[in-house]
PDB file with SEQRES, HELIX, SHEET and CRYST1 records, atoms N, CA, C and O in Angstrom:
SEQRES   1 A   88  MET ARG THR ARG LEU LEU LYS ALA LEU CYS LEU ALA LEU          
SEQRES   2 A   88  SER VAL ALA ALA VAL VAL THR ALA ARG ALA GLN SER TYR          
SEQRES   3 A   88  PRO THR ARG PRO ILE GLN VAL ILE VAL PRO PHE ALA GLY          
SEQRES   4 A   88  GLY SER ALA SER ASP VAL VAL THR ARG LEU LEU LEU ASN          
SEQRES   5 A   88  GLU MET SER LYS SER LEU GLY GLN GLN PHE VAL VAL ASP          
SEQRES   6 A   88  ASN ARG PRO GLY ALA GLY GLY ASN THR GLY THR ALA ALA          
SEQRES   7 A   88  ALA THR LYS ALA ALA PRO ASP GLY TYR THR                      
HELIX    1 AA1 ARG A    2  THR A   20  1                                  19    
HELIX    2 AA2 ALA A   42  LEU A   58  1                                  17    
HELIX    3 AA3 ALA A   70  GLY A   72  5                                   3    
HELIX    4 AA4 ASN A   73  THR A   80  1                                   8    
SHEET    1 AA1 2 ILE A  31  VAL A  35  0                                        
SHEET    2 AA1 2 PHE A  62  ASN A  66  1                                        
CRYST1    1.000    1.000    1.000  90.00  90.00  90.00 P 1           1          
ATOM      1  N   MET A   1     -25.040  36.152  53.411  1.00  0.00           N  
ATOM      2  CA  MET A   1     -25.707  36.037  52.136  1.00  0.00           C  
ATOM      3  C   MET A   1     -24.847  36.621  51.001  1.00  0.00           C  
ATOM      4  O   MET A   1     -24.759  36.043  49.918  1.00  0.00           O  
ATOM      5  N   ARG A   2     -24.221  37.764  51.265  1.00  0.00           N  
ATOM      6  CA  ARG A   2     -23.370  38.381  50.251  1.00  0.00           C  
ATOM      7  C   ARG A   2     -22.174  37.496  49.924  1.00  0.00           C  
ATOM      8  O   ARG A   2     -21.764  37.402  48.768  1.00  0.00           O  
ATOM      9  N   THR A   3     -21.621  36.854  50.934  1.00  0.00           N  
ATOM     10  CA  THR A   3     -20.460  36.000  50.727  1.00  0.00           C  
ATOM     11  C   THR A   3     -20.817  34.843  49.808  1.00  0.00           C  
ATOM     12  O   THR A   3     -20.056  34.507  48.901  1.00  0.00           O  
ATOM     13  N   ARG A   4     -21.964  34.238  50.038  1.00  0.00           N  
ATOM     14  CA  ARG A   4     -22.399  33.133  49.179  1.00  0.00           C  
ATOM     15  C   ARG A   4     -22.636  33.608  47.752  1.00  0.00           C  
ATOM     16  O   ARG A   4     -22.260  32.931  46.795  1.00  0.00           O  
ATOM     17  N   LEU A   5     -23.251  34.754  47.613  1.00  0.00           N  
ATOM     18  CA  LEU A   5     -23.504  35.304  46.294  1.00  0.00           C  
ATOM     19  C   LEU A   5     -22.198  35.620  45.562  1.00  0.00           C  
ATOM     20  O   LEU A   5     -22.078  35.366  44.364  1.00  0.00           O  
ATOM     21  N   LEU A   6     -21.230  36.167  46.279  1.00  0.00           N  
ATOM     22  CA  LEU A   6     -19.935  36.474  45.695  1.00  0.00           C  
ATOM     23  C   LEU A   6     -19.205  35.196  45.279  1.00  0.00           C  
ATOM     24  O   LEU A   6     -18.595  35.149  44.211  1.00  0.00           O  
ATOM     25  N   LYS A   7     -19.265  34.173  46.110  1.00  0.00           N  
ATOM     26  CA  LYS A   7     -18.628  32.893  45.766  1.00  0.00           C  
ATOM     27  C   LYS A   7     -19.287  32.277  44.539  1.00  0.00           C  
ATOM     28  O   LYS A   7     -18.599  31.758  43.659  1.00  0.00           O  
ATOM     29  N   ALA A   8     -20.616  32.331  44.473  1.00  0.00           N  
ATOM     30  CA  ALA A   8     -21.321  31.783  43.324  1.00  0.00           C  
ATOM     31  C   ALA A   8     -20.970  32.542  42.051  1.00  0.00           C  
ATOM     32  O   ALA A   8     -20.813  31.941  40.989  1.00  0.00           O  
ATOM     33  N   LEU A   9     -20.846  33.851  42.157  1.00  0.00           N  
ATOM     34  CA  LEU A   9     -20.479  34.666  41.013  1.00  0.00           C  
ATOM     35  C   LEU A   9     -19.066  34.332  40.535  1.00  0.00           C  
ATOM     36  O   LEU A   9     -18.829  34.213  39.333  1.00  0.00           O  
ATOM     37  N   CYS A  10     -18.141  34.184  41.461  1.00  0.00           N  
ATOM     38  CA  CYS A  10     -16.755  33.825  41.103  1.00  0.00           C  
ATOM     39  C   CYS A  10     -16.711  32.454  40.435  1.00  0.00           C  
ATOM     40  O   CYS A  10     -15.985  32.258  39.460  1.00  0.00           O  
ATOM     41  N   LEU A  11     -17.479  31.516  40.954  1.00  0.00           N  
ATOM     42  CA  LEU A  11     -17.521  30.179  40.365  1.00  0.00           C  
ATOM     43  C   LEU A  11     -18.086  30.240  38.945  1.00  0.00           C  
ATOM     44  O   LEU A  11     -17.558  29.594  38.039  1.00  0.00           O  
ATOM     45  N   ALA A  12     -19.134  30.998  38.753  1.00  0.00           N  
ATOM     46  CA  ALA A  12     -19.740  31.119  37.423  1.00  0.00           C  
ATOM     47  C   ALA A  12     -18.774  31.767  36.431  1.00  0.00           C  
ATOM     48  O   ALA A  12     -18.690  31.340  35.279  1.00  0.00           O  
ATOM     49  N   LEU A  13     -18.059  32.777  36.865  1.00  0.00           N  
ATOM     50  CA  LEU A  13     -17.094  33.437  35.977  1.00  0.00           C  
ATOM     51  C   LEU A  13     -15.930  32.517  35.628  1.00  0.00           C  
ATOM     52  O   LEU A  13     -15.458  32.522  34.491  1.00  0.00           O  
ATOM     53  N   SER A  14     -15.468  31.739  36.581  1.00  0.00           N  
ATOM     54  CA  SER A  14     -14.351  30.837  36.298  1.00  0.00           C  
ATOM     55  C   SER A  14     -14.782  29.727  35.346  1.00  0.00           C  
ATOM     56  O   SER A  14     -13.999  29.327  34.484  1.00  0.00           O  
ATOM     57  N   VAL A  15     -15.998  29.221  35.480  1.00  0.00           N  
ATOM     58  CA  VAL A  15     -16.505  28.205  34.560  1.00  0.00           C  
ATOM     59  C   VAL A  15     -16.646  28.797  33.160  1.00  0.00           C  
ATOM     60  O   VAL A  15     -16.316  28.137  32.174  1.00  0.00           O  
ATOM     61  N   ALA A  16     -17.127  30.015  33.065  1.00  0.00           N  
ATOM     62  CA  ALA A  16     -17.269  30.669  31.768  1.00  0.00           C  
ATOM     63  C   ALA A  16     -15.915  30.884  31.110  1.00  0.00           C  
ATOM     64  O   ALA A  16     -15.782  30.752  29.894  1.00  0.00           O  
ATOM     65  N   ALA A  17     -14.921  31.212  31.904  1.00  0.00           N  
ATOM     66  CA  ALA A  17     -13.572  31.421  31.355  1.00  0.00           C  
ATOM     67  C   ALA A  17     -12.998  30.130  30.818  1.00  0.00           C  
ATOM     68  O   ALA A  17     -12.341  30.128  29.777  1.00  0.00           O  
ATOM     69  N   VAL A  18     -13.236  29.031  31.514  1.00  0.00           N  
ATOM     70  CA  VAL A  18     -12.716  27.735  31.062  1.00  0.00           C  
ATOM     71  C   VAL A  18     -13.405  27.303  29.779  1.00  0.00           C  
ATOM     72  O   VAL A  18     -12.755  26.762  28.884  1.00  0.00           O  
ATOM     73  N   VAL A  19     -14.681  27.527  29.672  1.00  0.00           N  
ATOM     74  CA  VAL A  19     -15.426  27.128  28.481  1.00  0.00           C  
ATOM     75  C   VAL A  19     -14.972  27.923  27.263  1.00  0.00           C  
ATOM     76  O   VAL A  19     -14.857  27.361  26.174  1.00  0.00           O  
ATOM     77  N   THR A  20     -14.712  29.216  27.422  1.00  0.00           N  
ATOM     78  CA  THR A  20     -14.325  30.040  26.276  1.00  0.00           C  
ATOM     79  C   THR A  20     -12.855  29.887  25.898  1.00  0.00           C  
ATOM     80  O   THR A  20     -12.483  30.235  24.778  1.00  0.00           O  
ATOM     81  N   ALA A  21     -12.023  29.388  26.776  1.00  0.00           N  
ATOM     82  CA  ALA A  21     -10.586  29.265  26.505  1.00  0.00           C  
ATOM     83  C   ALA A  21     -10.275  27.897  25.922  1.00  0.00           C  
ATOM     84  O   ALA A  21      -9.620  27.075  26.563  1.00  0.00           O  
ATOM     85  N   ARG A  22     -10.742  27.658  24.720  1.00  0.00           N  
ATOM     86  CA  ARG A  22     -10.468  26.398  24.043  1.00  0.00           C  
ATOM     87  C   ARG A  22      -9.140  26.492  23.305  1.00  0.00           C  
ATOM     88  O   ARG A  22      -8.761  27.556  22.815  1.00  0.00           O  
ATOM     89  N   ALA A  23      -8.448  25.382  23.233  1.00  0.00           N  
ATOM     90  CA  ALA A  23      -7.178  25.353  22.517  1.00  0.00           C  
ATOM     91  C   ALA A  23      -7.444  25.290  21.021  1.00  0.00           C  
ATOM     92  O   ALA A  23      -8.286  24.519  20.561  1.00  0.00           O  
ATOM     93  N   GLN A  24      -6.726  26.101  20.277  1.00  0.00           N  
ATOM     94  CA  GLN A  24      -6.850  26.059  18.831  1.00  0.00           C  
ATOM     95  C   GLN A  24      -5.934  24.975  18.312  1.00  0.00           C  
ATOM     96  O   GLN A  24      -4.886  24.705  18.899  1.00  0.00           O  
ATOM     97  N   SER A  25      -6.322  24.355  17.217  1.00  0.00           N  
ATOM     98  CA  SER A  25      -5.455  23.328  16.648  1.00  0.00           C  
ATOM     99  C   SER A  25      -4.278  24.022  15.955  1.00  0.00           C  
ATOM    100  O   SER A  25      -4.453  25.002  15.232  1.00  0.00           O  
ATOM    101  N   TYR A  26      -3.116  23.507  16.187  1.00  0.00           N  
ATOM    102  CA  TYR A  26      -1.901  24.073  15.597  1.00  0.00           C  
ATOM    103  C   TYR A  26      -1.105  22.933  15.022  1.00  0.00           C  
ATOM    104  O   TYR A  26      -1.013  21.896  15.679  1.00  0.00           O  
ATOM    105  N   PRO A  27      -0.563  23.032  13.927  1.00  0.00           N  
ATOM    106  CA  PRO A  27      -0.632  24.081  12.915  1.00  0.00           C  
ATOM    107  C   PRO A  27      -1.784  23.825  11.947  1.00  0.00           C  
ATOM    108  O   PRO A  27      -2.167  22.680  11.703  1.00  0.00           O  
ATOM    109  N   THR A  28      -2.310  24.877  11.420  1.00  0.00           N  
ATOM    110  CA  THR A  28      -3.412  24.767  10.470  1.00  0.00           C  
ATOM    111  C   THR A  28      -2.992  25.112   9.045  1.00  0.00           C  
ATOM    112  O   THR A  28      -3.785  24.982   8.113  1.00  0.00           O  
ATOM    113  N   ARG A  29      -1.764  25.546   8.878  1.00  0.00           N  
ATOM    114  CA  ARG A  29      -1.241  25.864   7.544  1.00  0.00           C  
ATOM    115  C   ARG A  29       0.251  25.541   7.526  1.00  0.00           C  
ATOM    116  O   ARG A  29       0.843  25.327   8.584  1.00  0.00           O  
ATOM    117  N   PRO A  30       0.869  25.504   6.349  1.00  0.00           N  
ATOM    118  CA  PRO A  30       2.293  25.171   6.275  1.00  0.00           C  
ATOM    119  C   PRO A  30       3.164  26.122   7.092  1.00  0.00           C  
ATOM    120  O   PRO A  30       2.869  27.312   7.210  1.00  0.00           O  
ATOM    121  N   ILE A  31       4.225  25.583   7.645  1.00  0.00           N  
ATOM    122  CA  ILE A  31       5.157  26.348   8.468  1.00  0.00           C  
ATOM    123  C   ILE A  31       6.407  26.651   7.643  1.00  0.00           C  
ATOM    124  O   ILE A  31       6.983  25.755   7.024  1.00  0.00           O  
ATOM    125  N   GLN A  32       6.818  27.905   7.640  1.00  0.00           N  
ATOM    126  CA  GLN A  32       8.001  28.327   6.892  1.00  0.00           C  
ATOM    127  C   GLN A  32       9.215  28.289   7.808  1.00  0.00           C  
ATOM    128  O   GLN A  32       9.187  28.823   8.917  1.00  0.00           O  
ATOM    129  N   VAL A  33      10.280  27.652   7.334  1.00  0.00           N  
ATOM    130  CA  VAL A  33      11.530  27.576   8.091  1.00  0.00           C  
ATOM    131  C   VAL A  33      12.601  28.299   7.288  1.00  0.00           C  
ATOM    132  O   VAL A  33      12.899  27.925   6.154  1.00  0.00           O  
ATOM    133  N   ILE A  34      13.171  29.328   7.880  1.00  0.00           N  
ATOM    134  CA  ILE A  34      14.221  30.097   7.202  1.00  0.00           C  
ATOM    135  C   ILE A  34      15.578  29.524   7.584  1.00  0.00           C  
ATOM    136  O   ILE A  34      15.937  29.461   8.760  1.00  0.00           O  
ATOM    137  N   VAL A  35      16.323  29.106   6.563  1.00  0.00           N  
ATOM    138  CA  VAL A  35      17.684  28.606   6.755  1.00  0.00           C  
ATOM    139  C   VAL A  35      18.616  29.689   6.221  1.00  0.00           C  
ATOM    140  O   VAL A  35      18.569  30.006   5.032  1.00  0.00           O  
ATOM    141  N   PRO A  36      19.462  30.261   7.076  1.00  0.00           N  
ATOM    142  CA  PRO A  36      20.291  31.387   6.631  1.00  0.00           C  
ATOM    143  C   PRO A  36      21.546  30.994   5.844  1.00  0.00           C  
ATOM    144  O   PRO A  36      22.522  31.743   5.808  1.00  0.00           O  
ATOM    145  N   PHE A  37      21.514  29.826   5.222  1.00  0.00           N  
ATOM    146  CA  PHE A  37      22.655  29.363   4.438  1.00  0.00           C  
ATOM    147  C   PHE A  37      22.159  28.805   3.111  1.00  0.00           C  
ATOM    148  O   PHE A  37      20.963  28.569   2.944  1.00  0.00           O  
ATOM    149  N   ALA A  38      23.061  28.594   2.177  1.00  0.00           N  
ATOM    150  CA  ALA A  38      22.708  28.156   0.825  1.00  0.00           C  
ATOM    151  C   ALA A  38      22.128  26.749   0.812  1.00  0.00           C  
ATOM    152  O   ALA A  38      22.418  25.925   1.680  1.00  0.00           O  
ATOM    153  N   GLY A  39      21.300  26.499  -0.196  1.00  0.00           N  
ATOM    154  CA  GLY A  39      20.746  25.163  -0.382  1.00  0.00           C  
ATOM    155  C   GLY A  39      21.853  24.164  -0.694  1.00  0.00           C  
ATOM    156  O   GLY A  39      22.774  24.467  -1.453  1.00  0.00           O  
ATOM    157  N   GLY A  40      21.764  22.986  -0.113  1.00  0.00           N  
ATOM    158  CA  GLY A  40      22.787  21.968  -0.309  1.00  0.00           C  
ATOM    159  C   GLY A  40      23.883  22.008   0.730  1.00  0.00           C  
ATOM    160  O   GLY A  40      24.722  21.107   0.771  1.00  0.00           O  
ATOM    161  N   SER A  41      23.900  23.035   1.577  1.00  0.00           N  
ATOM    162  CA  SER A  41      24.908  23.102   2.640  1.00  0.00           C  
ATOM    163  C   SER A  41      24.531  22.111   3.744  1.00  0.00           C  
ATOM    164  O   SER A  41      23.427  21.567   3.756  1.00  0.00           O  
ATOM    165  N   ALA A  42      25.447  21.892   4.652  1.00  0.00           N  
ATOM    166  CA  ALA A  42      25.193  20.952   5.747  1.00  0.00           C  
ATOM    167  C   ALA A  42      23.991  21.399   6.584  1.00  0.00           C  
ATOM    168  O   ALA A  42      23.186  20.568   7.006  1.00  0.00           O  
ATOM    169  N   SER A  43      23.869  22.686   6.820  1.00  0.00           N  
ATOM    170  CA  SER A  43      22.732  23.204   7.584  1.00  0.00           C  
ATOM    171  C   SER A  43      21.414  22.928   6.874  1.00  0.00           C  
ATOM    172  O   SER A  43      20.423  22.572   7.512  1.00  0.00           O  
ATOM    173  N   ASP A  44      21.403  23.089   5.564  1.00  0.00           N  
ATOM    174  CA  ASP A  44      20.197  22.859   4.783  1.00  0.00           C  
ATOM    175  C   ASP A  44      19.807  21.381   4.800  1.00  0.00           C  
ATOM    176  O   ASP A  44      18.635  21.048   4.973  1.00  0.00           O  
ATOM    177  N   VAL A  45      20.780  20.506   4.622  1.00  0.00           N  
ATOM    178  CA  VAL A  45      20.500  19.062   4.583  1.00  0.00           C  
ATOM    179  C   VAL A  45      19.973  18.580   5.930  1.00  0.00           C  
ATOM    180  O   VAL A  45      18.983  17.851   5.983  1.00  0.00           O  
ATOM    181  N   VAL A  46      20.621  18.976   7.008  1.00  0.00           N  
ATOM    182  CA  VAL A  46      20.186  18.554   8.343  1.00  0.00           C  
ATOM    183  C   VAL A  46      18.793  19.111   8.641  1.00  0.00           C  
ATOM    184  O   VAL A  46      17.954  18.407   9.204  1.00  0.00           O  
ATOM    185  N   THR A  47      18.546  20.345   8.275  1.00  0.00           N  
ATOM    186  CA  THR A  47      17.234  20.944   8.494  1.00  0.00           C  
ATOM    187  C   THR A  47      16.151  20.185   7.742  1.00  0.00           C  
ATOM    188  O   THR A  47      15.082  19.923   8.294  1.00  0.00           O  
ATOM    189  N   ARG A  48      16.413  19.833   6.499  1.00  0.00           N  
ATOM    190  CA  ARG A  48      15.412  19.107   5.709  1.00  0.00           C  
ATOM    191  C   ARG A  48      15.160  17.705   6.263  1.00  0.00           C  
ATOM    192  O   ARG A  48      14.026  17.228   6.230  1.00  0.00           O  
ATOM    193  N   LEU A  49      16.191  17.046   6.767  1.00  0.00           N  
ATOM    194  CA  LEU A  49      15.998  15.724   7.372  1.00  0.00           C  
ATOM    195  C   LEU A  49      15.140  15.817   8.632  1.00  0.00           C  
ATOM    196  O   LEU A  49      14.244  14.999   8.841  1.00  0.00           O  
ATOM    197  N   LEU A  50      15.418  16.809   9.465  1.00  0.00           N  
ATOM    198  CA  LEU A  50      14.626  16.985  10.686  1.00  0.00           C  
ATOM    199  C   LEU A  50      13.187  17.374  10.367  1.00  0.00           C  
ATOM    200  O   LEU A  50      12.252  16.873  10.992  1.00  0.00           O  
ATOM    201  N   LEU A  51      13.010  18.262   9.401  1.00  0.00           N  
ATOM    202  CA  LEU A  51      11.666  18.709   9.049  1.00  0.00           C  
ATOM    203  C   LEU A  51      10.839  17.595   8.424  1.00  0.00           C  
ATOM    204  O   LEU A  51       9.616  17.582   8.559  1.00  0.00           O  
ATOM    205  N   ASN A  52      11.488  16.670   7.750  1.00  0.00           N  
ATOM    206  CA  ASN A  52      10.764  15.528   7.194  1.00  0.00           C  
ATOM    207  C   ASN A  52      10.124  14.704   8.313  1.00  0.00           C  
ATOM    208  O   ASN A  52       8.967  14.299   8.206  1.00  0.00           O  
ATOM    209  N   GLU A  53      10.870  14.461   9.374  1.00  0.00           N  
ATOM    210  CA  GLU A  53      10.329  13.709  10.511  1.00  0.00           C  
ATOM    211  C   GLU A  53       9.279  14.517  11.267  1.00  0.00           C  
ATOM    212  O   GLU A  53       8.267  13.968  11.702  1.00  0.00           O  
ATOM    213  N   MET A  54       9.516  15.806  11.423  1.00  0.00           N  
ATOM    214  CA  MET A  54       8.536  16.650  12.104  1.00  0.00           C  
ATOM    215  C   MET A  54       7.233  16.730  11.311  1.00  0.00           C  
ATOM    216  O   MET A  54       6.151  16.784  11.894  1.00  0.00           O  
ATOM    217  N   SER A  55       7.339  16.738   9.993  1.00  0.00           N  
ATOM    218  CA  SER A  55       6.157  16.776   9.144  1.00  0.00           C  
ATOM    219  C   SER A  55       5.306  15.529   9.331  1.00  0.00           C  
ATOM    220  O   SER A  55       4.077  15.598   9.335  1.00  0.00           O  
ATOM    221  N   LYS A  56       5.971  14.386   9.487  1.00  0.00           N  
ATOM    222  CA  LYS A  56       5.246  13.134   9.722  1.00  0.00           C  
ATOM    223  C   LYS A  56       4.530  13.154  11.068  1.00  0.00           C  
ATOM    224  O   LYS A  56       3.393  12.692  11.171  1.00  0.00           O  
ATOM    225  N   SER A  57       5.180  13.681  12.092  1.00  0.00           N  
ATOM    226  CA  SER A  57       4.579  13.655  13.429  1.00  0.00           C  
ATOM    227  C   SER A  57       3.488  14.707  13.598  1.00  0.00           C  
ATOM    228  O   SER A  57       2.507  14.457  14.298  1.00  0.00           O  
ATOM    229  N   LEU A  58       3.632  15.882  12.974  1.00  0.00           N  
ATOM    230  CA  LEU A  58       2.628  16.939  13.098  1.00  0.00           C  
ATOM    231  C   LEU A  58       1.534  16.864  12.042  1.00  0.00           C  
ATOM    232  O   LEU A  58       0.448  17.416  12.218  1.00  0.00           O  
ATOM    233  N   GLY A  59       1.830  16.180  10.947  1.00  0.00           N  
ATOM    234  CA  GLY A  59       0.859  16.105   9.868  1.00  0.00           C  
ATOM    235  C   GLY A  59       0.701  17.414   9.120  1.00  0.00           C  
ATOM    236  O   GLY A  59      -0.360  17.694   8.563  1.00  0.00           O  
ATOM    237  N   GLN A  60       1.744  18.206   9.108  1.00  0.00           N  
ATOM    238  CA  GLN A  60       1.709  19.496   8.428  1.00  0.00           C  
ATOM    239  C   GLN A  60       2.978  19.668   7.605  1.00  0.00           C  
ATOM    240  O   GLN A  60       4.037  19.152   7.964  1.00  0.00           O  
ATOM    241  N   GLN A  61       2.864  20.387   6.514  1.00  0.00           N  
ATOM    242  CA  GLN A  61       3.988  20.607   5.617  1.00  0.00           C  
ATOM    243  C   GLN A  61       4.883  21.728   6.138  1.00  0.00           C  
ATOM    244  O   GLN A  61       4.407  22.712   6.705  1.00  0.00           O  
ATOM    245  N   PHE A  62       6.196  21.556   5.933  1.00  0.00           N  
ATOM    246  CA  PHE A  62       7.181  22.591   6.255  1.00  0.00           C  
ATOM    247  C   PHE A  62       7.794  23.082   4.955  1.00  0.00           C  
ATOM    248  O   PHE A  62       8.125  22.281   4.080  1.00  0.00           O  
ATOM    249  N   VAL A  63       7.945  24.385   4.824  1.00  0.00           N  
ATOM    250  CA  VAL A  63       8.537  24.988   3.637  1.00  0.00           C  
ATOM    251  C   VAL A  63       9.878  25.578   4.028  1.00  0.00           C  
ATOM    252  O   VAL A  63       9.956  26.423   4.920  1.00  0.00           O  
ATOM    253  N   VAL A  64      10.940  25.131   3.358  1.00  0.00           N  
ATOM    254  CA  VAL A  64      12.284  25.626   3.649  1.00  0.00           C  
ATOM    255  C   VAL A  64      12.569  26.828   2.760  1.00  0.00           C  
ATOM    256  O   VAL A  64      12.426  26.759   1.539  1.00  0.00           O  
ATOM    257  N   ASP A  65      12.968  27.918   3.377  1.00  0.00           N  
ATOM    258  CA  ASP A  65      13.300  29.150   2.670  1.00  0.00           C  
ATOM    259  C   ASP A  65      14.776  29.449   2.921  1.00  0.00           C  
ATOM    260  O   ASP A  65      15.144  29.937   3.990  1.00  0.00           O  
ATOM    261  N   ASN A  66      15.623  29.151   1.927  1.00  0.00           N  
ATOM    262  CA  ASN A  66      17.052  29.416   2.060  1.00  0.00           C  
ATOM    263  C   ASN A  66      17.322  30.884   1.760  1.00  0.00           C  
ATOM    264  O   ASN A  66      16.945  31.390   0.704  1.00  0.00           O  
ATOM    265  N   ARG A  67      17.980  31.567   2.704  1.00  0.00           N  
ATOM    266  CA  ARG A  67      18.339  32.975   2.536  1.00  0.00           C  
ATOM    267  C   ARG A  67      19.831  33.153   2.840  1.00  0.00           C  
ATOM    268  O   ARG A  67      20.194  33.647   3.908  1.00  0.00           O  
ATOM    269  N   PRO A  68      20.684  32.753   1.910  1.00  0.00           N  
ATOM    270  CA  PRO A  68      22.116  32.879   2.162  1.00  0.00           C  
ATOM    271  C   PRO A  68      22.591  34.316   2.001  1.00  0.00           C  
ATOM    272  O   PRO A  68      21.951  35.134   1.341  1.00  0.00           O  
ATOM    273  N   GLY A  69      23.719  34.595   2.614  1.00  0.00           N  
ATOM    274  CA  GLY A  69      24.341  35.905   2.438  1.00  0.00           C  
ATOM    275  C   GLY A  69      24.727  36.539   3.743  1.00  0.00           C  
ATOM    276  O   GLY A  69      24.062  36.371   4.765  1.00  0.00           O  
ATOM    277  N   ALA A  70      25.823  37.276   3.688  1.00  0.00           N  
ATOM    278  CA  ALA A  70      26.329  38.048   4.823  1.00  0.00           C  
ATOM    279  C   ALA A  70      26.593  37.178   6.044  1.00  0.00           C  
ATOM    280  O   ALA A  70      26.369  37.601   7.178  1.00  0.00           O  
ATOM    281  N   GLY A  71      27.068  35.968   5.807  1.00  0.00           N  
ATOM    282  CA  GLY A  71      27.427  35.089   6.926  1.00  0.00           C  
ATOM    283  C   GLY A  71      26.230  34.665   7.769  1.00  0.00           C  
ATOM    284  O   GLY A  71      26.376  34.409   8.965  1.00  0.00           O  
ATOM    285  N   GLY A  72      25.057  34.589   7.163  1.00  0.00           N  
ATOM    286  CA  GLY A  72      23.859  34.189   7.890  1.00  0.00           C  
ATOM    287  C   GLY A  72      23.009  35.347   8.363  1.00  0.00           C  
ATOM    288  O   GLY A  72      21.903  35.140   8.862  1.00  0.00           O  
ATOM    289  N   ASN A  73      23.509  36.566   8.212  1.00  0.00           N  
ATOM    290  CA  ASN A  73      22.758  37.737   8.682  1.00  0.00           C  
ATOM    291  C   ASN A  73      21.502  38.023   7.853  1.00  0.00           C  
ATOM    292  O   ASN A  73      20.523  38.549   8.383  1.00  0.00           O  
ATOM    293  N   THR A  74      21.518  37.686   6.574  1.00  0.00           N  
ATOM    294  CA  THR A  74      20.357  37.929   5.727  1.00  0.00           C  
ATOM    295  C   THR A  74      19.163  37.089   6.180  1.00  0.00           C  
ATOM    296  O   THR A  74      18.051  37.599   6.322  1.00  0.00           O  
ATOM    297  N   GLY A  75      19.402  35.818   6.401  1.00  0.00           N  
ATOM    298  CA  GLY A  75      18.340  34.931   6.874  1.00  0.00           C  
ATOM    299  C   GLY A  75      17.884  35.264   8.277  1.00  0.00           C  
ATOM    300  O   GLY A  75      16.695  35.185   8.586  1.00  0.00           O  
ATOM    301  N   THR A  76      18.821  35.633   9.121  1.00  0.00           N  
ATOM    302  CA  THR A  76      18.478  36.001  10.496  1.00  0.00           C  
ATOM    303  C   THR A  76      17.619  37.263  10.520  1.00  0.00           C  
ATOM    304  O   THR A  76      16.668  37.356  11.295  1.00  0.00           O  
ATOM    305  N   ALA A  77      17.953  38.228   9.675  1.00  0.00           N  
ATOM    306  CA  ALA A  77      17.154  39.457   9.597  1.00  0.00           C  
ATOM    307  C   ALA A  77      15.748  39.154   9.093  1.00  0.00           C  
ATOM    308  O   ALA A  77      14.777  39.740   9.571  1.00  0.00           O  
ATOM    309  N   ALA A  78      15.634  38.248   8.137  1.00  0.00           N  
ATOM    310  CA  ALA A  78      14.309  37.874   7.629  1.00  0.00           C  
ATOM    311  C   ALA A  78      13.478  37.195   8.716  1.00  0.00           C  
ATOM    312  O   ALA A  78      12.268  37.406   8.799  1.00  0.00           O  
ATOM    313  N   ALA A  79      14.120  36.392   9.539  1.00  0.00           N  
ATOM    314  CA  ALA A  79      13.398  35.713  10.620  1.00  0.00           C  
ATOM    315  C   ALA A  79      12.941  36.698  11.693  1.00  0.00           C  
ATOM    316  O   ALA A  79      11.859  36.543  12.260  1.00  0.00           O  
ATOM    317  N   THR A  80      13.755  37.701  11.971  1.00  0.00           N  
ATOM    318  CA  THR A  80      13.362  38.675  13.001  1.00  0.00           C  
ATOM    319  C   THR A  80      12.225  39.580  12.529  1.00  0.00           C  
ATOM    320  O   THR A  80      11.467  40.107  13.344  1.00  0.00           O  
ATOM    321  N   LYS A  81      12.109  39.757  11.217  1.00  0.00           N  
ATOM    322  CA  LYS A  81      11.052  40.618  10.679  1.00  0.00           C  
ATOM    323  C   LYS A  81       9.779  39.852  10.353  1.00  0.00           C  
ATOM    324  O   LYS A  81       8.787  40.456   9.945  1.00  0.00           O  
ATOM    325  N   ALA A  82       9.785  38.533  10.524  1.00  0.00           N  
ATOM    326  CA  ALA A  82       8.606  37.729  10.226  1.00  0.00           C  
ATOM    327  C   ALA A  82       7.508  37.968  11.262  1.00  0.00           C  
ATOM    328  O   ALA A  82       7.775  38.366  12.396  1.00  0.00           O  
ATOM    329  N   ALA A  83       6.295  37.718  10.851  1.00  0.00           N  
ATOM    330  CA  ALA A  83       5.157  37.887  11.775  1.00  0.00           C  
ATOM    331  C   ALA A  83       5.287  36.909  12.936  1.00  0.00           C  
ATOM    332  O   ALA A  83       5.610  35.740  12.723  1.00  0.00           O  
ATOM    333  N   PRO A  84       5.042  37.367  14.156  1.00  0.00           N  
ATOM    334  CA  PRO A  84       5.178  36.499  15.332  1.00  0.00           C  
ATOM    335  C   PRO A  84       3.942  35.616  15.549  1.00  0.00           C  
ATOM    336  O   PRO A  84       3.316  35.661  16.608  1.00  0.00           O  
ATOM    337  N   ASP A  85       3.604  34.822  14.542  1.00  0.00           N  
ATOM    338  CA  ASP A  85       2.418  33.989  14.623  1.00  0.00           C  
ATOM    339  C   ASP A  85       2.701  32.508  14.814  1.00  0.00           C  
ATOM    340  O   ASP A  85       1.775  31.700  14.883  1.00  0.00           O  
ATOM    341  N   GLY A  86       3.980  32.147  14.900  1.00  0.00           N  
ATOM    342  CA  GLY A  86       4.342  30.754  15.117  1.00  0.00           C  
ATOM    343  C   GLY A  86       4.428  29.940  13.840  1.00  0.00           C  
ATOM    344  O   GLY A  86       4.603  28.723  13.898  1.00  0.00           O  
ATOM    345  N   TYR A  87       4.312  30.574  12.707  1.00  0.00           N  
ATOM    346  CA  TYR A  87       4.384  29.868  11.435  1.00  0.00           C  
ATOM    347  C   TYR A  87       5.664  30.173  10.668  1.00  0.00           C  
ATOM    348  O   TYR A  87       5.768  29.795   9.501  1.00  0.00           O  
ATOM    349  N   THR A  88       6.631  30.833  11.268  1.00  0.00           N  
ATOM    350  CA  THR A  88       7.930  31.080  10.639  1.00  0.00           C  
ATOM    351  C   THR A  88       9.007  30.687  11.619  1.00  0.00           C  
ATOM    352  O   THR A  88      10.193  30.805  11.312  1.00  0.00           O  
TER     353      THR A  88                                                      
END                                                                             
């Protein structure tokens, strides 16, 4: 009897976990892309071309943030300090 009760309890908990673990829609706001080089550079142009296509497929806007300086270290530092929420 205990075994059946334990199995039923495990089944109920697993069903409850599946119901509460719904996928959130992503992205829900614009995504910021940090380019560590100056605007108009080859990196900037290629990034903007790729983001244009990604914007069409995801249906969300991408914002390019050019942070030139120190051989790319300025932009890289800004990216490492950004919030880890998937929007940078």
